[in-house]
N, C-alpha and C positions, 0 to 999 in steps of 0.2 A: 206209338201207334200212328197210323195214318189218319188223315182227316176223314170224318164220316161224310158220306155223300148225303145231300138233302133229298127230299122226296122228288120223284120223277117230275120233270118240267113238261107241261103240256106243249104239244107241237104248235108253233105259231102258224096259223092258217089265215091268210088275208081274205077279206071279202072278195067275191067274184069280181075280176077285172081290176083289182088293186094289188100292186106289188108290195112285198115286204120292204120296209125301209132298210137300206144296206147296213146302216149302223146297228139297227135292231137285229138283223140277221146275224151279225157277228156276235152281238151280245148273247143271242140264243146259243150259238155254237160254243161259246166259252162256258156258259151255264151248264150245258149238257156235258162238257168235257171235265167238269169238276168231279164227276162220278168216276172218271178214268184215272184220277191221281193214283199213282202207285203207293202201296203201303210203305211206311217208314221202317227202317231198321232201328233197333234199340241199342244204344251204347251202354256198356257196362264197365269198361276198364280204360283208364287213362294211360297213354303211352309216352307222349312227349308234347312239347310246345315249341312254336316258332315265334321269333320276336319281330316279324314283319308287321306292316301297318294294321292288318286285320287280326293279328294275334291268333292264328288258328292252332288247333291242337289235333293230335292223332289219337283216335279212340277206337278200341276194339269193340265190335258190335256182335249182335246175336246171330248174324248170318255167317260168322266166322272170318269176316274181313276187317281190315283196318282202314278207316277213312280219315282224310284230312277234313276237319270239321270247322266251319265258320258259323258263328251264332250271332243272334242279336246281342247287343251290349247296352246295358243300362247307361243312360247319359250320352249315347252315341247314336242318334237317330239315323245317321247315314248308313249304318250297318243293315238296317231293314232293307233299304233299296239295294245295297251292295249284294246281299245274299240272294235277293230276288233276281238280280242281273246274272249271278252265277248259275242259278237254276235254268233260266231261260236260255242263255248263251250256251251253256253246257248241253242242253237238250237239242238245240239247233245243230251244234257240232256233231252230235251223235246221229241226228237225222241224215246229215249229208256225208257221214263217214269221215269226218275230219279227225285228226289225231288228238282226241280229247279223252281222258280216262272216264270210265263210267261214273255217273253221278247218282246220288240218291238223296233222300231226306233222312236225317238222323234224329231220333227222339233222345234228347239229352235229359236224363233224370235229375231232379232237383237235388237228391242226396249225393249224386256224383259231383255236382258243382259245389255243394256245401262242404264236402269232405276233401276236395282237391284244391289247394291254394293256387295252383297254376291256372285254374279255371274260374277264379273269382270274378274276372271281367265278363264272363259269359252269362247269358240268361238261359234258364232251362227251357225245355220245350223243343219244338221242331227247329232243326238247323240244316244248313247245307253241308253235304258230304261229297267228297271226291275220293275215289279209290286210291289208296296210298301204295306206292311202289318203292321198294328199296333200290331198284335199278335205275332210278332217275337222278340226274345231276341236280345241283342247285341251279337257279336262274342264270342263263347265259345269253349273250347276244346271238344274232343270226349267224349260224355257222353250220358246217357239215352240209353245205348246199350242193356239193357235187356228188353226194351219195345218191345213187339212182332212186332209191326208195323215198328219199326226202323231197324230190322234185314235186311229185304229186301231192305230198303231204303239205308242203309249204304253199302250193297253189290253192289247196282247199282252205288253208288258214287265211290266205290273202282274200279269198272270196267271203269267208265267214266274217273276218274282221271288217271288210268293207261293207258288207250287208248290214251289220248291226252298228258299226262305227266304233272302232277301238281307239281308246286314248292311252292304252297301256299295252306294251308288247313284251310278254314274258315267255321265253322259250326254255324248255327243259329237254334233255337228251338222255337216251338210254346209255348207261355206262358200258353195257355189253355191245359187241359189234353185231350189226351195224348201228351206228349212233343215231337212232331215229328221233326226230323232233316230236315233241308233244307240247300242247298248250293247256295250262291247268289253272290259270287265274284270270277271271273275266269280270271282276267287280266293277272295273272302270270302263264299261262299254255303254253305248247309247249316248246321244247328245246330252251333255251335262253330267255324264258318268253316274255316280251314285246320288246325284241331285237332279236327275232328269225330270222334266215336267211334260205335260201334254203339249204345251206351247212349244217347247224346245224340239220335241219330236216332229211337230208340224212344220217347223222352220228349217229342218235339216236340208242341206243341199242334196243333189242327186248322188247316188252311191257309185262307187267304182271299186275294183279290187284294191286292197290296201297297198298304197304305194311304198310304204316302208319295206314291206315284204317283197313286193314286185321288184323294186330296185335292188334290195339287198341280195336277192337270189337271182336277179336277172332272168326272171320268168318270161317265157315266150308266150305269144298269143295262143299257140296251140295248147300249152299247158294250162293257161287260164281258162280257155274255152272248155277244156275237159272238166275243170273244177266247177265252172258255172253250170254245166249240164247236171251236176249233182244236186243243185238247188231247184232245178226246174220241176221235179216231181213233188215238191213239198206243197201239198194242197192246203186249203184253208182249214180243213179238219185237223191235220197234223199240227199246223201252226196254232190253232185254237187250243189244242191239248197242251202245247208248250207254254202258252201264255197263262193257262189255267193252273200250271204247276205250283207256283208259290202259294203257300197256305195263307188263309185270310189273316192270321195273326201277324203276318209280316207287313200288313198295312196297305197293300195294293188295292185301290178301289176298282170297281167294275169299269168306270169310265177310263181309268188309266190302262186297264187290261185291253179294252177295246182300242184305245189309241195305239198301244204297242202292236196289236194285231194288224191294224190298218197300216202302220209304219212298216212292218215286216212284209206284208203282202205287196205294197206299192214298190218297195225297194227290191224285192225279189223280181218283180216284173221288169223293172228297169235293167237289172243285171242280166236277166234272160234275154232282154232285147239287144244285148251286146253280142250275142251269138250271130253267126252268119245268117243272112235273111232266110235261106232255105230251111234252117233249123228253128227259127223263131216262130212258134205257133201261137203266140199271143198269151194272154193271161191264163194262168191255171185256175181251176176252181177248187 
């Protein structure tokens, strides 16, 4: 089941002539966005396991779909931050229409974990889920860059990876023609990856489209500008909803959520500033 929303928060109204502190305004946005967390789907059947670093499993859920599920792991505190990263980056990608499979939160029941030896490393409760597709390859390097549909897809990924700061580049492609690129693994994003801190976020250098993708695909300025235009409409409310997504049991504090929101807003504005002057309308609200 999804996280229950708390009681409605009173609107913050400053005394006459006094502005709301910007950090407190962001804190209020995040608090209000908790009520908009989507309901989780419920897992009921184990399908398979992968032996990658995060040891995800495929689970059939009560919405009829199969999801690749990554959960908290006892004795591995880095997984808390890793699956929070997955939720945040996945939602950002969906907001800008980057080629990322739909994500959700999956309620993993304790009896499923207890009765399935392949899930013994996982904690029950809410986990990260990414829609599974049989039509996707295993991880491959940058390729199929001359397929016309992939030009814009790679450009959106270059902007997304540069916006958040990616330390891991994992691309998957549809087996069917055309071989379209997808990005499905985002645990090692943000400065410090799954060990990021408020200080590391504050110390990050200015963003630019991810150069590994730009150079690997030989993306043009025109292609990158088209992708940057996709992040321009992402206002503070949409970003606050994104930062509010990870459930409280995953360990993100409110101060950390505010720092992520500030990080995303400031880096969005820098990237939008790369557009030609006549298009750059300044900070979004």
